[in-house]
N, C-alpha and C positions, 0 to 999 in steps of 0.2 A: 531864146533858149541858151543856156550855158553849155556849150559843147564840151568844154574841159571836164565839167562834172559828169556829163553823160558818158564820156569815154572812161572815166574812172569807175563809174557804176558798171559799165559793160565788162571791163577788165576784171572787176571783182566778182561779178556773176559767173564769168567764164572760169575763173579760178575755183569757185565753189563747185561748179559742174565737174571740173577736173578731179576734185576731191571725192565727189559722190560717185562719179563714173570714170574709173581709171582709163578706160579705152577711149574716152572722149578726146583726150589729148592727141591721140594718133591722127585724128581727122583735122585737127587745127594747127598742130605744130608744123613748122616749115621743114620738110625733108627734101633736100636737093635731088635725091634719087627718084622722087615722085613729083617733082615740080611741074612737069608737063602734063602728067596724068591727073594731078590734083591742084590745079592752078589757084583755087580759092585760098590755098595755104599762104600765098604771098600776102594776103590780107588778114586771114583769121589768126595767123601766128602772132600778129601784133597785139592781140588781146589775151593770149595765153602766157602763163608764167610758170617757171619751174619750182618755185618755192614761195612761201609767204614773204620772206625778206626780199626776194626778187621783185615781187609785186609791190611791196611797200615802198622800196626805194624809187621805182619807176613812177608810182602814183604820187609820191611826195614831191618829186621834181616836176612832174606834169602839173600838179596842182599849183605850185608857186609860180612857175614860169609860163605855164599854159594859159592861166587866167589873164596874166599880164599881156601876153601876145594876142590872145583872142580879143581882148578889149581894144588893143592897138590897131590890128589889121582887119578885124571883123570875123564873125563866126565861120563863114564859108572859106575865106582865105586861110584861116587857122586849120580847118579840116584838110584843105589841100596840102598844107605844110606837113601835117601829121601823116597823112596817107602816102603822099609822094615820097617823103623821107623814109618812111618805114618800108615801102615797097622797094625803093632803090637800095636800101640797106640789105634786103633779102636777095636782090639781084646780085649785089656785090658778094654776098655770102655764097650764092650759087656758083659764081665764077671762081671764087677762092677755093671752094670745095672741089671743083673740077681740077684746079691747078694742083691741089694736094693729092688728088686721085682717089679720095674716098668721101662719102657724104657725112656731113656733121649736122645733126639736127639743130634747129634754131627756133627760139620762141622768145616773146617778150616785146614790150613797147619801146625798148631802149633806142633802137635806130630812129624811131619817130620822135622820141623825146630829144635825142641828140640834134635832130633837125630843127626842133623848136629853139634849142639853145643856139644853134648856128644862125638862125634868123635874128634872134635878139642880139647876138654878138655883132651883127652888122648894123642893126637899127639903133642900138644903144650900147656901143662897145665899152663905155666908161661906167656902166652900171656897176655899183659896188655890191658884192655878194660875200657871204661867209660859207666856207666849205668845211663841213663837219669832218673831223673833230678839231680842225685848226682854227683857233679863235682870232684869225687875222683877216681884216677886210682885203679883198682882192678884186680887181676890175674883171668884168666878165670876159673881155677879150683876152686877158692874160690867162684866166682859168681855162678858157676854151683852147687856147694855144698849148698850154701844159697838158691838158687832157688828150689832145691830138698826138702830141709827142709820146705820151705814156702809152697810148693805144698802139702806135707804130712800133715802139720798143717791145711791147708784149707780143706782137705778131712776129717780129724778127727773131726774138729769142724764145718763142713759145712759152711765154709766161702766162699763167692762168689760161691754159688752152681750152678750157670748158666754157669760157666767156666769148661771146661773138664780137671780138674787137673789130673784125672786118665790117660787120653790119653797123657797128657804132660809127666807124669812120665814114661809111657810105652815107648814113643818115646825116652826120655832121656836115660833110662837104656839100651835100644836097641842100641842107639848110642855109649854108653860107651863100650858095648860088641863088637860092630863092630870096634870101635877104637882100642881095644886090638888086634883084628885080623889084622888090618892094621898096627899096630905099628912097627912090625919087618921090614916090607918092606917100610913103608912110615914114619918112625920116623923123628924127628926134623933134624937129620944130613942129611938125604936124601933130605929134603926140602931145607936146607941151601946150599948144594953142587949141588943140581939139578936145582936150579933156579938162 
């Protein structure tokens, strides 16, 4: 089974349900003020998205990088990366919301997707990617580093405050840690000789 495609289908179905039944999002979005009363939101929020563009970007990145990582480390390990990174992203968001003193709703697979990028940045740091709309090849490790710096700047200076930069960073650094755990068994040489 291709778990990447399954996750994309689930996220798409959840988004359709959000459009059909507006109140549905209340039960699946991550609300820090209800985190203990509605703990399932740590997981369900990973499948909900605030707009079609939000869904499209996450699913686009998930498709291209998720399929590669799933083929590399196996389906079950891939799912562990997705869910652990996403849940840790929500935990970081919960902590950050408490520091700010008011709850900020959070939804989307971004933290989980960032975790996938983090793992790949460890396993194949020199992978060349293109970042739209810049038509310049860039190494994945460089892209991930620049992304982390951008997210930190956004948090410090409250840039694009409606975006979950904290959850992105939580997912990304979780992915980097998981990548280090996978590195010995699933390093680049394993991928080259095993595929």
